[in-house]
N, C-alpha and C positions, 0 to 999 in steps of 0.2 A: 531450648532448641525448637525448631518448627517442627510439625508432623507431616510427613508426607501422605498425601494426600493422592491416590490415586484419580479422582475425581479429577481436581485440580488439574492434572497432570493432563488429562484428556482436554479437559474445557482450551487448555496452551495451545498444545497440538492442534486443536484445532482452529483456535485464531491463527495460529502461524500459516496451515493451510489456507486460510481464506486470505490472508494479507498475500502468498504466494499467487494462488489465483487470479487475484485483482490485478497483482502488477504484471503479470502475463496477458492479462486481458486488455491492459494499459497499454502496453507496448503495440499491441496487436491494430492498435485505433488510427485512420487516417487522421492527416492535419483538420479538415473540417470535423469531426466530432470531437476531436481534441478542441476545436477552438467553440464548439457546444456547450464543454463542461466548461470552459475558461482557465483553459490550461496550456500553454505550447507545448512543440517538439522537446526543446530544450530540460522543458519539466518533467514531461512525460518519461524521459531515457532517462532523467537524476531519479525521481520516484521508481521506475519498474526496473533499474538496476542494482536496487538496495537489499541488503540479503533479506530473507522471509522475517527476521524475527526484531528488525527495526519497524518503528510505528511509522507513520508517513509524518510530513513538515508541511503538508497543505494542513492549512485551514478553510473553514468555510467561510465563504463572502469575499475571499483574496485574490487575486492574480496577480500576484505579487511575486519573484523569483528569490529564491530562497538561496 
């Protein structure tokens, strides 16, 4: 049985908070800025509405919709 670590829990919670913040910021971008980062509005909405504990489906260097 793995040991419970408060440090690991704190790190994971910080990651979740960062995912949530990043996704909320992504939803606030206009179409020009989305184009600058290489995604479209549909991709931004899909990513922005994910639950904070789920990882991104975007891969660096790709502009394909998943």
